[in-house]
Backbone as ProteinMPNN parsed JSONL, in Angstrom:
{"seq_chain_A": "MIFSHKFAIALSASVLLTGGQSIAQSNAASIDYSRLESLLAEGDWQEAHQETRDLMIQAGGAEEVGYLEDESVTNFPCLDLNAIDQLWSQYSNGKFGFNAQRQIWENMGGNPSSGDTALDKFAVQVGWKKEDAGRTEYLEYSELTFDPQTAVAGHLPALKFIPDIVDAEVPGSITSGSTSEFLQRVRTCSK", "coords_chain_A": {"N_chain_A": [[103.67, 128.028, 100.715], [106.214, 126.799, 98.659], [108.664, 124.371, 98.829], [112.061, 123.501, 98.034], [112.843, 120.282, 96.666], [114.784, 118.802, 98.165], [114.76, 120.202, 100.59], [112.092, 119.877, 101.277], [111.975, 117.126, 101.673], [113.718, 116.917, 103.839], [112.318, 118.431, 105.699], [109.955, 116.9, 105.841], [111.016, 114.559, 106.816], [111.341, 114.876, 109.513], [108.795, 114.605, 110.375], [107.645, 112.315, 109.212], [108.353, 109.34, 110.213], [109.523, 106.058, 110.144], [110.25, 103.199, 111.749], [112.466, 104.505, 112.776], [113.746, 105.613, 110.61], [114.127, 108.137, 108.12], [112.176, 109.516, 105.372], [113.943, 110.07, 103.275], [115.977, 108.27, 103.845], [114.73, 105.78, 103.807], [113.195, 105.312, 101.519], [113.423, 103.286, 99.024], [112.824, 103.414, 96.325], [113.248, 106.008, 95.718], [111.362, 108.115, 95.298], [110.1, 111.108, 94.031], [108.381, 113.622, 95.5], [107.962, 116.271, 95.047], [106.662, 117.491, 92.853], [103.981, 116.775, 93.273], [103.582, 118.07, 95.713], [103.927, 120.745, 94.878], [101.779, 121.051, 93.069], [99.572, 120.675, 94.777], [100.001, 122.795, 96.568], [99.631, 124.926, 94.853], [96.991, 124.672, 94.4], [96.027, 123.123, 92.345], [94.144, 120.81, 92.112], [93.077, 118.784, 90.469], [95.157, 118.069, 88.694], [96.954, 117.297, 90.63], [95.683, 115.036, 91.549], [95.994, 113.308, 89.363], [98.792, 113.141, 89.392], [99.107, 111.853, 91.824], [98.06, 109.35, 91.199], [100.03, 108.492, 89.36], [102.289, 108.464, 91.036], [101.521, 106.502, 92.859], [101.439, 104.225, 91.259], [104.137, 104.07, 90.62], [105.295, 103.8, 93.226], [104.12, 101.422, 93.991], [105.421, 99.696, 92.374], [104.432, 99.131, 89.842], [104.794, 99.986, 87.224], [105.081, 98.699, 84.728], [102.631, 97.324, 84.267], [100.749, 99.278, 84.815], [98.778, 99.611, 86.735], [97.547, 98.928, 90.058], [97.773, 95.829, 91.612], [96.196, 93.277, 93.685], [98.256, 92.289, 95.432], [100.042, 94.415, 95.312], [98.6, 96.356, 96.647], [98.258, 95.236, 99.189], [100.905, 95.181, 100.028], [101.696, 97.79, 99.802], [104.049, 100.365, 100.047], [104.442, 101.757, 103.205], [105.771, 104.14, 103.78], [105.584, 105.62, 101.408], [102.794, 105.742, 101.084], [102.117, 107.183, 103.4], [103.514, 109.563, 102.906], [102.223, 110.608, 100.62], [99.622, 110.829, 101.648], [100.069, 112.64, 103.768], [100.737, 115.001, 102.377], [98.347, 115.542, 100.916], [96.571, 115.863, 103.053], [97.76, 117.984, 104.479], [97.641, 120.193, 102.641], [94.945, 120.439, 102.287], [93.928, 121.101, 104.646], [93.279, 118.911, 106.274], [90.962, 117.9, 105.147], [91.054, 116.235, 102.91], [92.64, 113.182, 101.739], [94.104, 109.937, 102.469], [93.857, 109.014, 105.117], [91.767, 110.581, 106.047], [89.725, 109.492, 104.522], [89.809, 106.851, 105.474], [88.988, 107.216, 108.127], [86.357, 108.074, 107.753], [85.298, 105.78, 106.527], [85.638, 103.854, 108.58], [84.077, 105.051, 110.601], [81.617, 104.665, 109.507], [81.281, 102.061, 109.952], [82.73, 100.46, 108.309], [84.746, 97.732, 107.259], [87.145, 95.074, 106.515], [85.419, 93.011, 105.666], [83.041, 94.137, 104.876], [81.634, 94.432, 102.395], [79.734, 95.074, 99.291], [77.5, 96.757, 99.792], [78.282, 98.403, 101.925], [80.411, 99.665, 100.649], [79.023, 101.089, 98.687], [77.576, 102.916, 100.297], [79.72, 104.281, 101.471], [80.901, 105.374, 99.151], [78.895, 107.158, 98.378], [78.938, 108.849, 100.605], [81.501, 110.067, 100.404], [81.213, 111.357, 98.049], [81.588, 110.098, 95.545], [79.667, 108.789, 94.302], [76.342, 109.303, 93.295], [73.427, 109.86, 95.256], [71.005, 109.617, 94.148], [67.968, 107.991, 93.537], [67.52, 106.695, 91.113], [70.024, 106.334, 90.051], [72.694, 104.214, 89.837], [75.29, 104.105, 89.217], [78.771, 104.938, 89.496], [80.164, 108.254, 89.648], [81.313, 109.916, 86.693], [84.717, 110.506, 85.774], [85.011, 113.185, 85.035], [83.023, 114.352, 86.524], [83.867, 114.558, 89.11], [84.625, 116.546, 92.018], [86.835, 119.058, 92.098], [87.301, 121.149, 93.736], [88.145, 122.341, 96.761], [86.5, 123.846, 98.376], [83.886, 123.171, 97.8], [83.796, 120.416, 97.631], [83.077, 117.359, 99.362], [84.221, 116.096, 102.555], [86.92, 113.813, 102.382], [86.692, 113.327, 99.671], [88.813, 113.474, 97.853], [92.116, 112.064, 97.466], [90.382, 110.403, 94.872], [89.791, 107.157, 95.268], [88.404, 105.44, 93.627], [89.125, 106.26, 91.146], [91.797, 106.016, 91.084], [94.522, 103.968, 89.956], [93.402, 100.8, 88.663], [92.814, 98.251, 91.003], [92.162, 95.617, 91.142], [90.902, 94.316, 88.814], [92.366, 93.737, 85.915], [91.334, 93.865, 83.397], [89.575, 95.939, 83.349], [90.649, 98.772, 83.645], [90.728, 101.296, 86.108], [88.484, 100.554, 87.444], [87.108, 99.575, 90.602], [86.76, 97.491, 93.432], [84.711, 96.465, 96.232], [86.226, 94.883, 97.94], [88.904, 95.578, 97.264], [88.918, 98.286, 97.907], [88.399, 98.256, 100.682], [90.621, 96.738, 101.461], [92.678, 98.486, 100.755], [92.111, 100.66, 102.453], [92.477, 99.38, 104.865], [95.192, 98.989, 104.687], [96.009, 101.623, 104.851], [95.27, 102.101, 107.477], [97.016, 100.32, 108.844], [99.476, 101.44, 108.101], [99.358, 103.923, 109.295], [99.815, 103.602, 111.95]], "CA_chain_A": [[105.048, 128.153, 100.315], [106.741, 125.593, 98.064], [110.054, 124.179, 99.185], [112.814, 122.649, 97.124], [112.644, 118.868, 96.979], [115.66, 118.391, 99.259], [114.283, 120.797, 101.825], [110.806, 119.246, 101.597], [112.269, 115.814, 102.234], [114.289, 117.128, 105.168], [111.213, 118.868, 106.54], [109.072, 115.761, 106.037], [111.696, 113.508, 107.563], [111.118, 115.07, 110.936], [107.41, 114.242, 110.655], [107.346, 110.965, 108.767], [109.371, 108.397, 110.633], [109.125, 104.66, 110.182], [111.363, 102.407, 112.232], [113.612, 105.352, 113.04], [114.361, 106.111, 109.39], [113.388, 109.198, 107.44], [111.803, 109.22, 103.995], [115.143, 110.09, 102.445], [116.77, 107.076, 104.114], [113.989, 104.537, 103.663], [112.507, 105.152, 100.251], [114.318, 102.628, 98.08], [112.482, 103.823, 94.968], [113.625, 107.422, 95.584], [110.25, 108.809, 94.653], [110.14, 112.557, 94.194], [107.039, 114.13, 95.782], [107.961, 117.732, 94.922], [105.629, 117.931, 91.905], [102.701, 116.657, 93.965], [103.51, 119.164, 96.676], [103.734, 122.002, 94.142], [100.411, 121.079, 92.543], [98.653, 120.88, 95.898], [100.221, 124.153, 97.078], [99.049, 125.839, 93.863], [95.547, 124.442, 94.342], [95.683, 122.395, 91.127], [93.703, 119.548, 92.694], [92.871, 117.766, 89.445], [96.469, 117.6, 88.258], [97.521, 116.598, 91.793], [95.046, 113.719, 91.566], [96.686, 112.514, 88.346], [100.141, 112.908, 89.891], [98.965, 110.836, 92.867], [97.916, 108.083, 90.476], [101.346, 108.122, 88.829], [103.165, 108.145, 92.161], [101.094, 105.23, 93.439], [101.899, 103.173, 90.355], [105.583, 103.987, 90.816], [105.58, 103.271, 94.559], [103.661, 100.037, 94.025], [106.221, 98.894, 91.45], [103.515, 98.645, 88.812], [104.959, 100.774, 86.006], [104.898, 97.875, 83.539], [101.22, 96.995, 84.038], [100.0, 100.525, 84.853], [97.726, 99.6, 87.75], [97.918, 98.206, 91.271], [97.1, 94.554, 91.822], [95.956, 92.969, 95.099], [99.511, 92.202, 96.177], [100.598, 95.771, 95.396], [97.838, 97.061, 97.675], [98.588, 94.616, 100.469], [102.285, 95.498, 100.379], [102.018, 99.15, 99.394], [105.007, 100.903, 101.027], [103.87, 102.711, 104.165], [106.454, 105.419, 103.651], [105.007, 106.331, 100.274], [101.394, 105.998, 101.404], [102.082, 108.263, 104.387], [103.987, 110.806, 102.285], [101.125, 111.106, 99.777], [98.535, 111.212, 102.549], [100.448, 113.849, 104.506], [100.641, 116.166, 101.491], [96.933, 115.826, 100.666], [95.99, 116.356, 104.298], [98.339, 119.299, 104.786], [97.184, 121.256, 101.747], [93.48, 120.551, 102.341], [93.594, 121.297, 106.062], [92.711, 117.68, 106.823], [89.717, 117.519, 104.486], [91.318, 115.171, 101.939], [93.729, 112.259, 102.047], [93.724, 108.551, 102.735], [93.414, 108.846, 106.503], [90.43, 111.18, 106.132], [88.826, 108.478, 103.966], [89.787, 105.714, 106.396], [88.166, 107.579, 109.284], [84.954, 108.051, 107.305], [84.983, 104.361, 106.316], [85.498, 103.192, 109.876], [82.924, 105.64, 111.303], [80.416, 104.091, 108.906], [81.288, 100.64, 110.259], [83.449, 99.738, 107.268], [85.831, 96.825, 107.633], [87.499, 94.241, 105.364], [84.354, 92.11, 105.213], [81.8, 94.917, 104.782], [80.907, 94.133, 101.167], [79.346, 96.104, 98.334], [76.556, 97.722, 100.362], [79.078, 99.373, 102.677], [81.157, 100.46, 99.667], [78.074, 102.029, 98.092], [77.327, 103.981, 101.281], [80.964, 105.05, 101.568], [81.056, 106.131, 97.906], [77.947, 108.276, 98.457], [79.413, 109.753, 101.663], [82.654, 110.848, 99.945], [80.85, 112.036, 96.82], [81.982, 109.401, 94.323], [78.446, 108.205, 93.767], [75.17, 110.1, 93.64], [72.437, 109.137, 96.043], [69.751, 109.589, 93.409], [67.372, 106.656, 93.542], [67.632, 106.074, 89.798], [71.411, 106.218, 89.59], [73.48, 103.241, 90.575], [76.651, 104.173, 88.707], [79.685, 105.93, 90.039], [80.341, 109.437, 88.823], [82.379, 109.903, 85.694], [85.87, 111.27, 86.253], [84.746, 114.611, 84.79], [82.048, 114.82, 87.495], [84.481, 114.736, 90.427], [84.72, 117.934, 92.464], [88.226, 119.381, 92.39], [87.294, 122.411, 94.466], [88.037, 121.978, 98.177], [85.433, 124.606, 99.024], [82.585, 122.537, 97.569], [83.903, 118.949, 97.763], [82.845, 116.83, 100.707], [85.399, 115.511, 103.194], [87.306, 112.501, 101.882], [86.426, 113.196, 98.234], [90.066, 113.313, 97.111], [92.115, 111.527, 96.108], [89.281, 109.457, 94.666], [90.3, 105.803, 95.057], [87.683, 104.852, 92.492], [89.775, 106.673, 89.917], [93.209, 105.668, 91.167], [94.609, 102.804, 89.062], [92.693, 99.574, 89.008], [93.487, 97.473, 92.027], [91.822, 94.205, 91.06], [90.551, 93.774, 87.509], [93.228, 94.281, 84.869], [90.541, 94.04, 82.184], [88.795, 97.168, 83.457], [91.427, 99.776, 84.384], [89.93, 102.362, 86.697], [87.42, 100.024, 88.284], [87.534, 99.221, 91.953], [85.746, 96.67, 94.072], [84.626, 96.684, 97.674], [87.36, 94.215, 98.558], [90.131, 96.339, 97.083], [88.799, 99.526, 98.67], [88.586, 97.971, 102.101], [92.016, 96.338, 101.636], [93.521, 99.681, 100.724], [91.878, 101.426, 103.672], [93.142, 98.628, 105.933], [96.619, 99.293, 104.553], [96.147, 102.976, 105.408], [95.201, 101.924, 108.945], [98.268, 99.695, 109.258], [100.59, 102.371, 107.883], [99.238, 105.123, 110.126], [100.103, 103.25, 113.35]], "C_chain_A": [[105.519, 126.803, 99.792], [108.23, 125.524, 98.372], [110.763, 123.383, 98.097], [112.633, 121.206, 97.582], [113.501, 118.44, 98.17], [115.183, 118.95, 100.581], [112.971, 120.153, 102.257], [111.032, 117.876, 102.213], [112.817, 115.961, 103.645], [113.204, 117.542, 106.152], [110.293, 117.699, 106.863], [109.712, 114.693, 106.901], [111.48, 113.658, 109.052], [109.705, 114.667, 111.338], [107.136, 112.777, 110.336], [108.486, 110.019, 109.126], [108.787, 107.001, 110.666], [110.333, 103.858, 110.623], [112.618, 103.226, 112.435], [114.288, 105.901, 111.802], [113.494, 107.188, 108.766], [113.017, 108.739, 106.033], [113.048, 109.114, 103.133], [115.976, 108.829, 102.641], [116.043, 105.795, 103.713], [113.43, 104.29, 102.277], [113.445, 104.609, 99.188], [114.059, 103.08, 96.65], [112.858, 105.28, 94.701], [112.556, 108.217, 94.834], [110.285, 110.281, 95.025], [108.704, 113.076, 94.337], [106.931, 115.632, 95.551], [106.905, 118.23, 93.94], [104.251, 117.85, 92.55], [102.543, 117.799, 94.957], [103.255, 120.501, 95.983], [102.299, 122.133, 93.638], [99.393, 121.342, 93.652], [98.784, 122.3, 96.453], [99.607, 125.195, 96.157], [97.536, 125.699, 93.772], [95.108, 123.756, 93.063], [95.323, 120.956, 91.52], [93.546, 118.441, 91.657], [94.21, 117.208, 88.959], [97.17, 116.853, 89.399], [96.945, 115.19, 91.902], [95.731, 112.797, 90.564], [98.11, 112.177, 88.781], [100.122, 111.837, 90.988], [98.85, 109.461, 92.238], [99.284, 107.61, 89.997], [102.309, 107.718, 89.939], [102.81, 106.799, 92.791], [101.519, 104.057, 92.565], [103.401, 102.973, 90.531], [105.915, 103.337, 92.16], [105.184, 101.807, 94.673], [104.427, 99.129, 93.088], [105.414, 98.353, 90.289], [103.628, 99.417, 87.498], [104.681, 99.963, 84.742], [103.432, 97.595, 83.233], [100.325, 98.225, 84.104], [98.845, 100.57, 85.835], [98.226, 98.808, 88.941], [97.098, 96.931, 91.38], [96.932, 94.334, 93.32], [97.238, 92.979, 95.92], [100.161, 93.575, 96.336], [99.897, 96.581, 96.468], [98.235, 96.555, 99.046], [99.971, 95.019, 100.951], [102.681, 96.922, 100.015], [102.924, 99.782, 100.454], [104.389, 101.989, 101.911], [104.495, 104.094, 104.025], [105.84, 106.256, 102.538], [103.544, 106.68, 100.527], [101.287, 107.186, 102.368], [102.536, 109.597, 103.801], [102.882, 111.429, 101.431], [99.987, 111.612, 100.652], [98.846, 112.516, 103.276], [100.312, 115.093, 103.633], [99.184, 116.534, 101.214], [96.28, 116.431, 101.912], [96.472, 117.77, 104.614], [97.735, 120.406, 103.939], [95.669, 121.389, 101.684], [93.0, 120.819, 103.763], [92.841, 120.103, 106.647], [91.447, 117.189, 106.15], [89.897, 116.32, 103.551], [92.456, 114.289, 102.426], [93.196, 110.895, 102.43], [93.251, 108.336, 104.165], [92.049, 109.492, 106.739], [89.399, 110.174, 105.62], [88.691, 107.284, 104.913], [88.885, 106.011, 107.591], [86.684, 107.566, 108.926], [84.487, 106.608, 107.165], [84.735, 103.657, 107.644], [84.318, 103.743, 110.675], [81.605, 105.113, 110.761], [80.316, 102.6, 109.201], [82.004, 99.806, 109.218], [84.582, 98.91, 107.831], [86.108, 95.92, 106.443], [86.392, 93.333, 104.842], [83.016, 92.825, 105.006], [80.989, 94.658, 103.519], [80.477, 95.352, 100.378], [78.39, 97.152, 98.902], [77.293, 98.797, 101.136], [79.877, 100.254, 101.73], [80.247, 101.491, 99.016], [77.8, 103.205, 99.03], [78.542, 104.887, 101.424], [81.132, 105.934, 100.336], [80.094, 107.324, 97.86], [78.461, 109.309, 99.453], [80.562, 110.642, 101.189], [82.425, 111.474, 98.573], [81.321, 111.396, 95.539], [80.79, 108.793, 93.608], [77.283, 109.087, 94.197], [74.156, 109.226, 94.358], [71.085, 109.075, 95.351], [69.24, 108.155, 93.3], [67.571, 105.946, 92.204], [69.054, 105.842, 89.335], [72.188, 105.25, 90.473], [74.95, 103.252, 90.151], [77.476, 105.191, 89.483], [79.712, 107.133, 89.111], [81.372, 109.157, 87.743], [83.52, 110.741, 86.26], [85.61, 112.773, 86.135], [83.749, 115.204, 85.789], [82.609, 114.975, 88.91], [84.598, 116.224, 90.746], [86.158, 118.211, 92.88], [88.356, 120.741, 93.054], [87.117, 122.089, 95.949], [86.947, 122.745, 98.923], [84.085, 123.905, 98.888], [82.616, 121.015, 97.689], [83.646, 118.538, 99.202], [84.147, 116.246, 101.253], [85.66, 114.114, 102.63], [87.146, 112.308, 100.389], [87.699, 112.899, 97.433], [91.159, 112.767, 98.003], [91.074, 110.414, 95.982], [89.827, 108.081, 94.315], [89.65, 105.131, 93.862], [88.425, 105.147, 91.202], [91.293, 106.554, 89.977], [93.334, 104.372, 90.369], [93.887, 101.582, 89.603], [93.482, 98.749, 90.004], [93.208, 95.983, 91.858], [91.705, 93.698, 89.628], [91.361, 94.428, 86.399], [92.461, 94.517, 83.571], [89.777, 95.361, 82.186], [89.582, 98.209, 84.255], [90.535, 100.909, 84.875], [88.818, 101.85, 87.575], [87.98, 99.681, 89.654], [86.413, 98.416, 92.596], [85.73, 96.951, 95.561], [85.803, 96.045, 98.379], [88.629, 95.034, 98.445], [90.083, 97.665, 97.832], [89.044, 99.264, 100.143], [90.01, 97.504, 102.382], [92.93, 97.55, 101.664], [93.34, 100.486, 102.01], [92.437, 100.7, 104.902], [94.645, 98.881, 105.896], [96.907, 100.685, 105.112], [96.166, 102.887, 106.921], [96.518, 101.362, 109.474], [99.423, 100.693, 109.172], [100.52, 103.598, 108.784], [99.525, 104.852, 111.598], [101.518, 103.642, 113.711]], "O_chain_A": [[105.254, 125.773, 100.412], [108.96, 126.499, 98.195], [110.12, 122.67, 97.327], [112.311, 120.946, 98.741], [113.002, 117.786, 99.086], [115.198, 118.248, 101.592], [112.751, 119.91, 103.443], [110.353, 117.505, 103.171], [112.428, 115.218, 104.547], [113.168, 117.071, 107.289], [109.893, 117.517, 108.013], [109.019, 113.995, 107.641], [111.44, 112.665, 109.778], [109.445, 114.413, 112.514], [106.47, 112.083, 111.105], [109.474, 109.927, 108.397], [107.68, 106.792, 111.164], [111.348, 103.842, 109.926], [113.725, 102.709, 112.285], [115.303, 106.588, 111.913], [112.269, 107.152, 108.874], [113.485, 107.702, 105.564], [113.189, 108.175, 102.35], [116.617, 108.364, 101.699], [116.686, 104.823, 103.319], [113.212, 103.137, 101.905], [114.168, 105.361, 98.534], [114.987, 103.125, 95.842], [112.789, 105.731, 93.557], [112.846, 108.902, 93.853], [110.477, 110.644, 96.186], [107.909, 112.978, 93.402], [105.885, 116.213, 95.841], [106.309, 119.283, 94.165], [103.439, 118.761, 92.391], [101.484, 118.422, 95.029], [102.449, 121.3, 96.459], [101.681, 123.19, 93.763], [98.468, 122.135, 93.482], [97.779, 122.933, 96.774], [99.12, 126.227, 96.618], [96.872, 126.517, 93.135], [93.926, 123.8, 92.722], [96.091, 120.021, 91.293], [93.851, 117.282, 91.939], [94.363, 115.994, 88.831], [97.894, 115.887, 89.158], [97.644, 114.259, 92.303], [96.017, 111.64, 90.874], [98.581, 111.061, 88.565], [101.03, 111.009, 91.063], [99.479, 108.51, 92.702], [99.653, 106.454, 90.208], [103.055, 106.749, 89.8], [103.693, 106.049, 93.207], [101.914, 103.011, 93.078], [103.88, 101.84, 90.585], [106.733, 102.419, 92.218], [105.839, 101.037, 95.375], [104.138, 97.936, 93.0], [105.671, 97.252, 89.804], [102.66, 99.494, 86.741], [104.107, 100.486, 83.787], [103.027, 97.623, 82.071], [99.246, 98.227, 83.512], [98.015, 101.478, 85.772], [99.223, 98.094, 88.84], [95.873, 96.956, 91.254], [97.454, 95.1, 94.13], [97.298, 93.604, 96.978], [100.759, 93.865, 97.371], [100.525, 97.406, 97.132], [98.515, 97.338, 99.954], [100.188, 95.181, 102.151], [103.869, 97.233, 99.928], [102.6, 99.739, 101.641], [103.884, 103.0, 101.423], [103.802, 105.105, 104.142], [105.607, 107.453, 102.705], [103.105, 107.788, 100.218], [100.464, 108.081, 102.172], [102.001, 110.646, 104.16], [102.636, 112.633, 101.508], [99.453, 112.697, 100.421], [97.988, 113.392, 103.386], [99.827, 116.125, 104.095], [98.823, 117.71, 101.271], [95.525, 117.398, 101.818], [95.679, 118.641, 104.974], [97.356, 121.451, 104.468], [95.155, 122.341, 101.096], [91.802, 120.767, 104.042], [91.893, 120.266, 107.415], [90.906, 116.155, 106.543], [88.998, 115.49, 103.419], [93.141, 114.608, 103.397], [92.004, 110.718, 102.68], [92.333, 107.551, 104.398], [91.262, 108.999, 107.546], [88.329, 110.02, 106.21], [87.592, 106.772, 105.125], [88.108, 105.156, 108.015], [85.855, 107.1, 109.708], [83.405, 106.254, 107.631], [83.74, 102.952, 107.808], [83.629, 102.984, 111.356], [80.594, 105.111, 111.464], [79.376, 101.942, 108.755], [81.904, 98.579, 109.23], [85.284, 99.325, 108.753], [85.383, 95.983, 105.449], [86.429, 92.927, 103.68], [81.97, 92.177, 104.966], [79.759, 94.667, 103.575], [80.793, 96.491, 100.722], [78.467, 98.321, 98.525], [76.967, 99.979, 101.02], [80.014, 101.454, 101.968], [80.649, 102.638, 98.815], [77.793, 104.358, 98.599], [78.411, 106.109, 101.491], [81.468, 107.112, 100.46], [80.452, 108.387, 97.352], [78.425, 110.509, 99.179], [80.609, 111.826, 101.522], [83.343, 112.058, 97.997], [81.446, 112.084, 94.525], [80.888, 108.345, 92.466], [77.244, 109.563, 95.332], [74.043, 108.026, 94.105], [70.125, 108.541, 95.906], [69.999, 107.231, 93.006], [67.769, 104.732, 92.168], [69.261, 105.201, 88.304], [72.318, 105.442, 91.681], [75.756, 102.485, 90.677], [76.956, 106.157, 90.041], [79.334, 107.045, 87.943], [82.202, 108.259, 87.88], [83.304, 111.588, 87.127], [85.953, 113.539, 87.035], [83.637, 116.425, 85.894], [81.919, 115.463, 89.805], [84.662, 117.057, 89.842], [86.644, 117.676, 93.877], [89.389, 121.402, 92.949], [86.055, 121.617, 96.354], [86.522, 122.322, 99.998], [83.232, 124.031, 99.766], [81.566, 120.389, 97.834], [83.957, 119.273, 100.139], [85.064, 115.941, 100.491], [84.73, 113.333, 102.427], [87.436, 111.226, 99.879], [87.66, 112.158, 96.451], [91.123, 112.997, 99.212], [90.916, 109.59, 96.883], [90.276, 107.859, 93.19], [90.286, 104.339, 93.166], [88.358, 104.359, 90.259], [91.991, 106.94, 89.04], [92.316, 103.725, 90.125], [93.778, 101.366, 90.811], [94.691, 98.573, 89.853], [93.955, 95.161, 92.388], [92.368, 92.723, 89.274], [91.067, 95.552, 85.992], [92.905, 95.299, 82.729], [89.378, 95.845, 81.127], [89.24, 98.503, 85.4], [89.691, 101.414, 84.134], [88.256, 102.604, 88.369], [89.189, 99.52, 89.824], [85.238, 98.653, 92.316], [86.633, 97.6, 96.089], [86.329, 96.618, 99.333], [89.361, 95.175, 99.424], [91.107, 98.121, 98.341], [89.816, 99.979, 100.782], [90.564, 97.831, 103.432], [93.84, 97.637, 102.489], [94.323, 100.946, 102.592], [92.828, 101.346, 105.875], [95.293, 98.976, 106.938], [97.927, 100.898, 105.768], [96.988, 103.529, 107.574], [97.069, 101.877, 110.448], [100.251, 100.77, 110.08], [101.541, 104.248, 109.01], [99.484, 105.774, 112.413], [101.948, 103.428, 114.845]]}, "name": "protein", "num_of_chains": 1, "seq": "MIFSHKFAIALSASVLLTGGQSIAQSNAASIDYSRLESLLAEGDWQEAHQETRDLMIQAGGAEEVGYLEDESVTNFPCLDLNAIDQLWSQYSNGKFGFNAQRQIWENMGGNPSSGDTALDKFAVQVGWKKEDAGRTEYLEYSELTFDPQTAVAGHLPALKFIPDIVDAEVPGSITSGSTSEFLQRVRTCSK"}
């Protein structure tokens, strides 16, 4: 069931509390999550992924540059991160979302200093990279699995394809440092 934006915010406010304030009270950017919720409710996972990218750029205050920089990741608003995560988790029955990814990362021993080897293992685990011996590249965007029945846990939203977090010269790229920083931010925001 899809709710109106005002009702969705009111409903979410009872679940997402930070410092005693609801989303409606705390979100200075007044980000509207109703389109993301509609897309996820309709099962349009690919379009929801693109909407997530746009919302993250907006929430990170990066509209002018079009990607998230290190500082944007480190200071990414918990309210927005939790709102996006909650919607992905809710509509995938816990299979997708940032906290699902964080749990996989931590269960694999991932931490801020894990490095590229840990990122490679994580990327294989969540299906962003093939384990084929001859293939060392990440999947192409068109190779992502937007079907929750066949995608592995943690596959979406694919951080690899969320806006660049480190290298402005290569939009879409992601490094082990930025992935672990983002997942650390997820950890901090979920407390």
